[in-house]
Backbone bond lengths (Angstrom), bond angles and torsions (degrees), N, CA, C in turn:
res aa  C-N    CA-C-N  psi(-1)  N-CA   C-N-CA  omega(-1)  CA-C   N-CA-C  phi
1 M - - - 1.452 - - 1.522 108.33 -
2 Q 1.305 115.78 138.28 1.451 119.48 178.86 1.517 110.24 -98.84
3 T 1.326 114.85 158.12 1.454 118.49 173.22 1.514 106.64 -105.13
4 G 1.291 117.34 155.39 1.446 118.56 177.73 1.511 112.02 161.37
5 H 1.330 112.70 174.45 1.458 121.77 -178.67 1.518 108.06 -129.39
6 T 1.313 116.15 138.61 1.457 122.25 173.76 1.510 106.96 -128.30
7 Q 1.330 116.67 125.74 1.460 120.62 176.23 1.515 109.06 -107.85
8 L 1.332 115.11 136.13 1.455 121.73 -178.33 1.522 109.81 -133.22
9 T 1.317 116.33 144.29 1.459 121.31 172.84 1.520 107.42 -106.83
10 I 1.333 116.06 130.64 1.461 122.02 177.74 1.526 106.64 -113.05
11 A 1.321 116.35 119.40 1.465 120.72 179.96 1.523 110.04 -63.37
12 G 1.340 115.66 149.71 1.455 121.20 -179.60 1.515 112.53 -51.13
13 G 1.332 116.97 127.84 1.449 122.59 178.68 1.518 114.77 80.78
14 C 1.338 118.30 -2.88 1.469 121.52 -179.20 1.524 110.87 -95.70
15 T 1.330 114.95 161.29 1.460 120.39 -177.55 1.516 111.08 -119.86
16 L 1.318 113.80 158.88 1.454 124.03 174.05 1.516 105.28 -135.03
17 A 1.323 117.55 132.06 1.459 120.17 -178.67 1.518 109.47 -134.80
18 G 1.313 115.87 151.10 1.453 119.73 178.07 1.508 111.28 -174.81
19 I 1.333 113.83 174.20 1.455 121.44 177.14 1.517 107.61 -117.86
20 A 1.299 116.39 129.74 1.460 121.32 -178.37 1.519 111.11 -66.61
21 D 1.323 116.60 138.94 1.451 120.49 173.63 1.523 111.56 -99.74
22 S 1.332 116.26 -11.03 1.469 122.32 177.89 1.530 107.83 -162.09
23 P 1.335 118.47 166.02 1.468 119.41 178.36 1.530 110.24 -57.96
24 R 1.299 116.34 139.39 1.471 122.72 -179.24 1.516 109.70 -139.81
25 T 1.310 114.60 162.59 1.457 121.48 169.39 1.516 107.35 -120.43
26 L 1.322 116.38 130.31 1.452 121.93 176.00 1.520 106.73 -103.69
27 R 1.341 116.36 124.58 1.468 121.04 178.03 1.518 107.98 -123.10
28 V 1.326 115.99 134.83 1.460 120.92 178.32 1.524 107.84 -87.92
29 L 1.332 115.77 119.59 1.467 121.09 -179.80 1.527 111.04 -87.66
30 S 1.347 116.23 -35.90 1.469 119.80 176.66 1.526 108.16 -154.76
31 G 1.322 115.06 152.79 1.456 120.50 -179.67 1.519 112.50 84.09
32 Q 1.330 114.67 -157.91 1.461 121.58 -178.74 1.524 108.01 -145.28
33 V 1.349 116.33 137.94 1.464 120.25 -179.03 1.519 111.07 -129.06
34 W 1.322 114.21 153.69 1.462 123.55 173.72 1.512 105.91 -107.07
35 I 1.336 117.02 134.56 1.460 121.70 -177.62 1.526 109.22 -128.65
36 T 1.334 115.43 134.62 1.453 120.67 174.97 1.530 108.63 -133.24
37 F 1.327 115.74 150.03 1.458 122.44 -177.44 1.521 110.36 -118.02
38 E 1.307 116.27 140.55 1.457 122.37 176.63 1.532 110.26 -55.25
39 G 1.317 115.69 130.07 1.455 121.22 175.01 1.519 115.39 79.15
40 Q 1.328 117.92 7.30 1.460 120.73 -179.40 1.528 109.91 -121.23
41 P 1.320 117.89 132.16 1.469 119.73 -178.50 1.533 113.49 -75.57
42 E 1.333 118.03 -21.54 1.457 120.73 -177.45 1.520 111.43 -83.92
43 D 1.329 116.15 140.35 1.457 123.16 173.00 1.523 107.80 -112.01
44 H 1.331 115.95 167.04 1.464 120.56 -176.90 1.521 109.86 -135.79
45 W 1.335 116.54 140.13 1.463 123.07 171.28 1.517 107.04 -111.57
46 L 1.322 116.49 127.48 1.463 121.16 176.68 1.516 108.86 -124.69
47 R 1.323 116.13 138.76 1.465 121.27 175.96 1.529 108.56 -112.49
48 A 1.297 116.80 173.38 1.464 122.25 -177.87 1.527 111.07 -49.35
49 G 1.333 115.10 133.64 1.458 121.30 179.25 1.519 113.78 94.93
50 R 1.323 118.53 -14.40 1.465 121.96 -178.73 1.522 109.77 -95.68
51 S 1.340 115.61 154.84 1.461 119.76 179.56 1.517 110.43 -139.93
52 L 1.337 114.63 165.62 1.450 121.69 -176.79 1.523 107.86 -146.22
53 A 1.325 116.31 131.69 1.469 121.00 176.28 1.523 108.82 -78.78
54 L 1.312 116.64 137.25 1.456 123.11 -177.13 1.516 110.03 -121.15
55 L 1.341 116.84 135.00 1.458 122.52 178.70 1.522 110.43 -96.95
56 P 1.316 117.12 150.01 1.462 119.68 178.97 1.527 112.94 -74.08
57 G 1.334 115.31 158.32 1.458 120.89 171.26 1.510 116.65 92.48
58 R 1.316 119.29 -0.16 1.471 121.52 179.20 1.516 110.26 -124.54
59 M 1.332 114.99 145.34 1.466 119.83 175.50 1.521 109.39 -68.27
60 V 1.325 115.49 135.55 1.461 122.28 177.33 1.523 107.07 -126.26
61 V 1.333 116.16 135.69 1.462 121.06 176.31 1.524 107.49 -119.67
62 V 1.331 115.15 128.73 1.471 121.78 178.74 1.518 107.00 -120.77
63 E 1.330 116.64 126.62 1.467 121.24 178.24 1.517 109.34 -123.12
64 S 1.322 115.17 133.16 1.461 120.40 176.64 1.525 109.08 -76.52
65 D 1.322 115.46 145.56 1.459 120.95 174.33 1.539 107.16 -62.86
66 S 1.300 119.27 -163.27 1.461 121.97 -175.69 1.533 113.32 -65.00
67 A 1.325 118.26 -24.57 1.467 122.11 178.24 1.528 109.30 -101.72
68 D 1.331 116.26 162.30 1.463 120.19 176.27 1.525 110.43 -59.82
69 S 1.326 115.30 147.47 1.469 121.55 176.72 1.519 108.47 -129.85
70 R 1.312 115.23 148.95 1.466 120.96 176.82 1.520 107.32 -119.03
71 I 1.360 116.30 129.88 1.461 120.82 179.66 1.521 109.33 -123.26
72 E 1.317 114.64 160.92 1.460 121.41 175.54 1.515 108.03 -129.38
73 L 1.325 116.17 132.17 1.456 122.19 174.83 1.518 107.50 -108.87
74 T 1.320 115.95 127.66 1.460 119.48 178.41 1.517 109.16 -122.83
75 C 1.297 114.85 146.12 1.451 122.97 177.56 1.528 106.49 -110.79
76 P 1.320 118.39 121.04 1.464 119.66 -177.28 1.528 111.00 -67.04
77 P 1.329 116.77 155.80 1.460 119.38 176.75 1.526 110.14 -62.16
78 Q 1.325 115.74 149.90 1.461 120.44 -179.46 1.522 109.28 -65.98
79 R 1.324 115.43 135.34 1.461 121.46 178.34 1.506 108.66 -117.56
80 G 1.309 115.43 164.65 1.456 119.91 175.71 1.518 110.42 -66.03
81 L 1.299 116.27 154.86 1.463 121.62 -177.93 1.519 111.94 -58.41
82 L 1.332 118.03 -43.92 1.461 120.81 -178.77 1.525 111.01 -63.46
83 T 1.316 117.70 -43.60 1.465 121.36 179.32 1.526 110.53 -61.97
84 A 1.333 116.55 -43.95 1.465 120.49 179.81 1.519 111.19 -64.05
85 L 1.326 116.95 -40.95 1.464 121.34 178.63 1.523 111.88 -63.36
86 L 1.320 115.91 -45.65 1.467 120.05 179.31 1.523 111.22 -63.37
87 S 1.307 116.56 -39.77 1.459 120.58 178.33 1.527 110.85 -63.88
88 A 1.331 117.00 -44.95 1.474 120.94 178.95 1.517 111.07 -62.37
89 L 1.317 117.09 -42.25 1.467 120.45 179.46 1.520 111.54 -64.25
90 S 1.329 117.22 -38.99 1.467 118.96 179.96 1.521 110.96 -66.68
91 R 1.352 118.29 -34.08 1.471 120.60 177.60 1.521 111.14 -67.44
92 L 1.332 117.16 -32.95 1.462 120.21 179.22 1.521 111.85 -64.96
93 R 1.320 116.81 -28.84 1.462 120.06 179.65 1.521 112.25 -81.37
94 D 1.315 117.69 -15.07 1.460 122.24 -179.26 1.528 108.68 -72.80
95 P 1.349 118.68 125.43 1.467 120.45 -177.72 1.528 112.98 -61.83
96 G 1.331 118.54 -21.13 1.456 120.80 179.68 1.512 113.36 -86.14
97 F 1.331 118.19 -1.14 1.465 121.48 -177.11 1.515 110.71 -70.26
98 H 1.314 115.35 135.44 1.458 121.76 172.71 1.519 106.46 -142.82
99 P 1.319 118.53 123.73 1.460 120.36 -174.51 1.525 113.87 -54.84
100 A 1.309 118.05 -29.39 1.462 119.60 -179.11 1.517 111.96 -70.68
101 T 1.308 117.28 -25.09 1.457 118.83 -176.64 1.506 111.95 -87.66
102 N 1.296 116.27 2.28 1.473 118.13 179.54 1.525 108.04 -119.06
103 V 2.795 138.99 69.64 1.496 136.76 -172.83 1.572 110.03 -150.11
104 F 2.077 136.38 127.94 1.463 129.28 158.77 1.504 109.86 171.11
105 G 1.162 122.74 130.49 1.440 128.00 169.08 1.501 106.65 -139.79
106 L 1.237 111.29 -20.41 1.429 127.07 176.22 1.515 113.40 66.04
107 D 1.315 114.38 75.81 1.457 119.62 157.25 1.515 99.33 -80.33
108 R 1.276 116.96 100.40 1.450 124.23 -163.70 1.529 113.49 -67.06
109 V 1.305 115.11 131.00 1.461 122.90 175.00 1.520 106.09 -133.30
110 D 1.318 117.51 92.10 1.470 120.84 -177.32 1.512 110.57 -85.00
111 S 1.335 114.72 147.32 1.468 118.17 175.99 1.496 110.53 -95.16
C-alpha cells in the first residue's frame, strides 16, 4: 500500500465515481459534496473541513454542490496486520460506526 495525497476539483453539479483499491480518507478542502456508497441506503453531505473514512471494494459517488468543490484523498501509511485488526475491531464497538461511512482509491469511473 502506498501513502500519499491526491487533490481533485469537482465542478459544481458534476460527479466523480470510483472503487477504492485501499482504505482512504476523503476530506473536503472547499465547497460541499454529497457522497453515496454502493449498497448503502444512507447518503452523506460534507462541507469544507469535514472528512470521511472510505473502505476499499465498493463504488463511491461524490457530487459537488452547485459550486466547485475541492477534495483530498489520502491513503494512510501501511500498518502491521495486528495493529490494523485491533483498530478495526475497536471501531466496530463504537456506537457511531457504520460500515458505509468507512470506502476510495479511485479506479476512476466518471459520468
